[in-house]
C-alpha positions as CSV (number, residue, x, y, z in Angstrom):
1,X,-2.8,43.8,-21.8
2,X,0.1,42.7,-24.5
3,X,-0.2,39.3,-26.3
4,X,2.6,38.0,-24.3
5,X,0.9,39.0,-20.8
6,X,-2.5,37.6,-22.2
7,X,-0.3,34.2,-23.1
8,X,0.8,34.1,-19.7
9,X,-2.6,34.5,-18.3
10,X,-4.0,31.7,-20.2
11,X,-1.1,29.2,-20.3
12,X,0.1,27.4,-22.9
13,X,-2.6,24.8,-22.7
14,X,-6.2,24.4,-22.5
15,X,-8.2,22.9,-19.9
16,X,-8.0,19.5,-21.4
17,X,-3.8,20.0,-21.9
18,X,-4.0,20.8,-25.8
19,X,-2.0,23.2,-27.0
20,X,-3.9,26.7,-26.5
21,X,-4.9,27.6,-29.8
22,X,-4.0,31.5,-29.1
23,X,-0.6,30.5,-28.6
24,X,-0.6,28.5,-32.0
25,X,-1.9,31.2,-33.8
26,X,1.2,34.0,-32.7
27,X,3.7,35.2,-35.0
28,X,6.8,33.2,-34.7
29,X,8.7,36.0,-33.0
30,X,5.8,36.2,-30.2
31,X,6.0,32.6,-29.7
32,X,9.7,32.5,-29.5
33,X,9.2,35.6,-26.7
34,X,6.6,33.4,-24.7
35,X,9.1,30.2,-24.9
36,X,11.5,32.2,-23.2
37,X,9.0,33.0,-20.4
38,X,9.0,29.4,-19.2
39,X,10.9,29.1,-15.9
40,X,13.8,26.9,-15.7
41,X,13.5,25.8,-11.9
42,X,16.8,25.6,-10.4
43,X,15.6,25.1,-6.9
44,X,12.7,22.4,-6.6
45,X,11.3,24.4,-3.7
46,X,10.2,27.2,-5.8
47,X,7.3,24.7,-7.3
48,X,3.7,25.1,-5.8
49,X,1.4,22.4,-6.1
50,X,-0.6,22.8,-9.4
51,X,2.3,24.1,-11.6
52,X,2.4,22.8,-14.9
53,X,5.9,21.2,-15.6
54,X,8.1,19.3,-17.8
55,X,11.3,17.3,-16.8
56,X,13.8,16.6,-19.6
57,X,15.9,13.6,-19.1
58,X,19.1,14.2,-21.3
59,X,18.4,15.6,-24.9
60,X,15.5,13.1,-26.2
61,X,13.5,12.3,-23.7
62,X,11.1,14.4,-21.3
63,X,7.9,14.0,-19.2
64,X,5.1,16.6,-18.7
65,X,2.6,16.6,-15.7
66,X,1.3,18.7,-12.6
67,X,3.5,18.8,-9.7
68,X,1.7,17.7,-6.7
69,X,3.6,17.7,-3.4
70,X,7.0,17.4,-1.6
71,X,7.6,14.9,1.3
72,X,9.7,12.2,2.6
73,X,9.7,9.1,0.7
74,X,9.2,5.8,2.3
75,X,12.8,4.2,3.2
76,X,14.6,7.2,1.5
77,X,16.3,10.1,3.2
78,X,15.6,13.8,2.5
79,X,12.6,15.4,0.6
80,X,11.3,14.4,-2.5
81,X,9.1,16.0,-5.4
82,X,6.4,14.0,-6.9
83,X,4.3,15.1,-10.2
84,X,1.1,13.6,-12.0
85,X,2.4,12.6,-15.2
86,X,0.3,13.3,-18.3
87,X,1.1,11.7,-21.8
88,X,-1.0,12.3,-25.0
89,X,-3.0,9.1,-26.3
90,X,-4.6,8.7,-29.9
91,X,-8.2,7.7,-29.7
92,X,-10.4,6.0,-32.2
93,X,-10.1,5.8,-35.9
94,X,-9.9,9.7,-36.2
95,X,-6.6,9.8,-33.9
96,X,-8.5,12.1,-31.6
97,X,-5.4,13.5,-29.1
98,X,-6.1,13.3,-25.4
99,X,-4.3,13.5,-22.5
100,X,-4.3,10.6,-20.2
101,X,-2.8,10.2,-16.5
102,X,-0.2,7.8,-16.2
103,X,0.2,8.1,-12.5
104,X,2.7,9.8,-9.9
105,X,6.6,9.9,-10.4
106,X,9.6,11.2,-7.9
107,X,11.4,13.3,-10.1
108,X,14.0,14.2,-7.1
109,X,17.4,12.4,-7.6
110,X,17.8,12.1,-11.2
111,X,21.0,14.3,-11.6
112,X,20.2,14.7,-15.6
113,X,16.8,16.1,-15.3
114,X,16.2,19.7,-15.9
115,X,12.7,20.9,-14.8
116,X,11.0,23.5,-16.1
117,X,7.8,25.6,-15.0
118,X,5.6,25.7,-18.0
119,X,2.7,27.3,-16.7
120,X,3.1,28.8,-13.2
121,X,-0.3,27.9,-11.2
122,X,-1.9,26.0,-13.9
123,X,-4.4,24.4,-11.4
124,X,-4.0,26.8,-8.4
125,X,-6.5,24.6,-6.4
126,X,-4.8,21.3,-7.3
127,X,-5.8,18.9,-4.5
128,X,-5.7,15.1,-4.4
129,X,-8.8,13.2,-2.9
130,X,-9.7,13.3,0.6
131,X,-9.6,10.1,2.7
132,X,-13.5,9.7,2.8
133,X,-13.2,9.9,-1.1
134,X,-10.4,7.5,-1.2
135,X,-12.2,4.9,0.9
136,X,-15.5,5.3,-1.1
137,X,-13.5,4.4,-4.3
138,X,-11.3,1.8,-3.1
139,X,-14.2,-0.3,-1.6
140,X,-16.1,0.0,-5.0
141,X,-13.1,-1.3,-6.6
142,X,-12.6,-4.3,-4.1
143,X,-16.1,-5.4,-4.6
144,X,-15.8,-5.4,-8.0
145,X,-13.1,-8.1,-8.1
146,X,-13.1,-11.9,-6.5
147,X,-11.3,-12.1,-3.4
148,X,-8.2,-13.6,-4.9
149,X,-7.7,-10.3,-6.8
150,X,-8.0,-7.6,-4.2
151,X,-4.2,-7.5,-3.3
152,X,-3.5,-6.6,-6.9
153,X,-6.7,-4.3,-7.4
154,X,-5.3,-2.5,-4.2
155,X,-2.1,-2.1,-5.7
156,X,-3.2,-0.8,-8.8
157,X,-5.2,1.7,-7.2
158,X,-2.6,3.0,-4.8
159,X,-0.9,4.1,-8.3
160,X,-3.6,6.6,-8.5
161,X,-2.1,8.5,-5.6
162,X,1.8,9.4,-4.7
163,X,2.0,6.2,-2.5
164,X,6.0,6.2,-2.5
165,X,5.2,9.4,-0.1
166,X,5.5,8.4,3.7
167,X,2.0,10.3,4.8
168,X,0.2,8.8,1.5
169,X,1.8,5.4,2.0
170,X,0.5,5.3,5.5
171,X,-2.9,6.5,4.5
172,X,-3.1,3.8,2.0
173,X,-2.1,1.2,4.2
174,X,-4.6,2.2,6.6
175,X,-7.2,2.5,3.8
176,X,-6.7,-1.0,2.9
177,X,-7.2,-2.4,6.4
178,X,-10.6,-0.8,6.4
179,X,-11.5,-1.5,3.0
180,X,-10.7,-5.1,2.6
181,X,-13.2,-6.0,5.8
182,X,-15.9,-3.7,4.1
183,X,-15.7,-5.5,0.7
184,X,-15.0,-9.0,1.9
185,X,-17.6,-11.4,3.5
186,X,-16.5,-14.6,5.4
187,X,-18.2,-16.5,2.8
188,X,-16.2,-15.3,0.0
189,X,-12.8,-16.1,2.3
190,X,-14.4,-19.8,3.1
191,X,-14.8,-20.3,-0.9
192,X,-11.4,-19.2,-1.6
193,X,-9.2,-20.9,0.9
194,X,-11.5,-24.2,0.1
195,X,-10.7,-24.2,-3.4
196,X,-9.4,-27.6,-4.6
197,X,-7.0,-25.7,-6.6
198,X,-5.6,-23.8,-3.8
199,X,-2.3,-24.9,-3.1
200,X,-1.2,-23.0,-0.1
201,X,-0.1,-24.6,2.8
202,X,1.8,-25.4,6.1
203,X,2.8,-28.4,8.0
204,X,2.7,-27.5,11.7
205,X,4.4,-29.7,14.3
206,X,2.3,-31.7,17.1
207,X,2.0,-28.8,19.6
208,X,0.7,-26.3,17.6
209,X,-1.8,-28.9,16.1
210,X,-3.1,-29.8,19.6
211,X,-3.0,-26.1,20.5
212,X,-5.3,-25.1,17.4
213,X,-7.7,-28.0,18.0
214,X,-7.9,-26.6,21.7
215,X,-8.7,-23.2,20.5
216,X,-11.5,-24.5,17.9
217,X,-13.4,-26.7,20.7
218,X,-12.9,-24.7,23.8
219,X,-12.5,-21.0,23.0
220,X,-15.2,-18.8,22.3
221,X,-15.4,-17.8,18.8
222,X,-14.7,-13.9,19.1
223,X,-11.5,-14.6,21.2
224,X,-9.7,-17.0,19.0
225,X,-8.1,-14.6,17.1
226,X,-6.5,-13.4,20.5
227,X,-5.2,-16.8,21.2
228,X,-3.8,-17.5,17.6
229,X,-1.7,-14.5,17.8
230,X,-0.9,-15.1,21.4
231,X,1.2,-17.8,21.4
232,X,4.9,-19.0,20.2
233,X,6.4,-22.2,19.3
234,X,9.8,-23.8,18.8
235,X,10.9,-26.5,16.6
236,X,13.2,-27.9,19.6
237,X,11.9,-27.8,23.4
238,X,14.1,-25.9,25.7
239,X,13.5,-24.7,29.2
240,X,13.1,-20.9,29.6
241,X,13.9,-20.8,33.1
242,X,17.5,-22.0,32.7
243,X,18.3,-20.9,29.0
244,X,19.2,-17.0,28.8
245,X,19.6,-14.7,25.8
246,X,17.4,-14.6,22.7
247,X,15.7,-17.7,21.2
248,X,14.2,-17.9,17.6
249,X,10.4,-18.8,17.8
250,X,7.7,-19.1,15.3
251,X,4.5,-17.5,15.4
252,X,1.3,-16.8,13.3
253,X,2.0,-13.4,12.1
254,X,-0.5,-10.4,12.1
255,X,1.1,-8.2,9.4
256,X,-0.3,-10.0,6.1
257,X,-2.5,-8.0,4.0
258,X,-5.4,-10.8,4.3
259,X,-4.9,-11.4,8.2
260,X,-8.0,-9.5,8.8
261,X,-10.1,-11.1,6.5
262,X,-8.9,-14.8,8.2
263,X,-9.7,-13.3,11.4
264,X,-13.1,-12.6,10.6
265,X,-13.8,-16.0,9.3
266,X,-11.9,-17.5,12.3
267,X,-14.8,-15.7,14.3
268,X,-17.8,-17.5,12.6
269,X,-17.0,-21.0,11.2
270,X,-17.9,-24.0,13.2
271,X,-16.1,-26.3,10.4
272,X,-13.0,-27.8,11.5
273,X,-11.8,-28.3,8.0
274,X,-12.3,-24.4,7.4
275,X,-10.6,-23.9,10.4
276,X,-7.6,-25.7,9.7
277,X,-7.6,-24.8,6.2
278,X,-7.5,-20.8,7.8
279,X,-3.9,-22.0,8.9
280,X,-2.8,-23.0,5.2
281,X,-2.9,-19.6,4.7
282,X,-2.4,-17.2,7.6
283,X,1.3,-17.1,7.4
284,X,4.3,-18.1,9.8
285,X,6.9,-15.8,11.0
286,X,10.3,-17.0,13.0
287,X,12.1,-14.3,14.7
288,X,14.3,-13.6,18.0
289,X,12.5,-13.3,21.3
290,X,14.3,-12.4,24.5
291,X,14.0,-15.4,27.2
292,X,13.4,-12.8,29.9
293,X,10.5,-11.4,28.0
294,X,9.1,-15.3,27.7
295,X,9.4,-15.7,31.5
296,X,7.7,-12.2,32.3
297,X,4.6,-12.3,29.7
298,X,4.3,-15.8,28.8
299,X,3.9,-19.5,30.1
300,X,5.0,-22.6,29.1
301,X,2.2,-25.0,27.9
302,X,4.3,-28.0,27.4
303,X,4.0,-30.6,30.5
304,X,6.8,-32.9,29.7
305,X,10.1,-32.9,27.5
306,X,9.0,-33.6,23.7
307,X,10.2,-32.2,20.6
308,X,8.7,-28.8,20.8
309,X,8.0,-26.0,23.3
310,X,4.9,-23.9,23.3
311,X,4.2,-20.5,25.3
312,X,1.1,-18.8,25.5
313,X,0.6,-15.2,26.8
314,X,-0.3,-15.3,30.7
315,X,-3.6,-13.5,30.5
316,X,-4.7,-16.1,28.1
317,X,-3.3,-19.3,29.8
318,X,-5.2,-18.0,32.8
319,X,-8.5,-18.1,31.2
320,X,-7.7,-21.6,30.0
């Protein structure tokens, strides 16, 4: 086996991504020959997970790391390519040089970028964590910080994976929904929302306030969430039997990142102040709804003309 073949087998880097001593000790002419073996990647489809690559942006700026995967990017058309960036860091008084992971980068659409494969198949079995491992890691991270810091902790955690890619975005989003419940107790949520320094808050009209009071007093705690997410209200009353088209109505949204935690507290609290405070934080969305949908699936809870209108799902109204 020639010196060049040996270098190609071992790669230019050791396992900690330091320059391979074999390469450093080669005669200059041999090193130049080895450098020429670097593959200029003209078609990104030639990349395989585990390749150690360098991406050069113009003349004086480059990044290196391990190619991870290709796939669709959230809200962006086409196939995108992601690599795990590594950068040198100097550690301690002796300035020991170590390579540090810097997150995942999409390097697809930069027209100035030149991609080179430094070591083909540097980590041929390169794999990201499986879902069970991700879940365990995330729960551990969330439990280690106060409830108020858990959204930020989650977002920082996502940077450990190619979270801009569609499938990974879906996976991490679903993982949050499970992990926040596993990491959080209703007592933690209550302590946070009842803190006197807490500044969030909404003002609701009289119909909504009355409905919330009804839910607290009369609805079985385990079913409260269904009622809270099953009604709409308007700031101006209108008769759904005579008005056609669409109408912008408000409702408690079911999409914010902490809704599931509020819902768990909703199920167990018997304190009206805590119950009301939940809705200072829940979040409200106003969006158009077709009046024909209201007529078909909802019933009006207003008994007389006033300044507001309120509609509840028929299946729930029948239980009142």
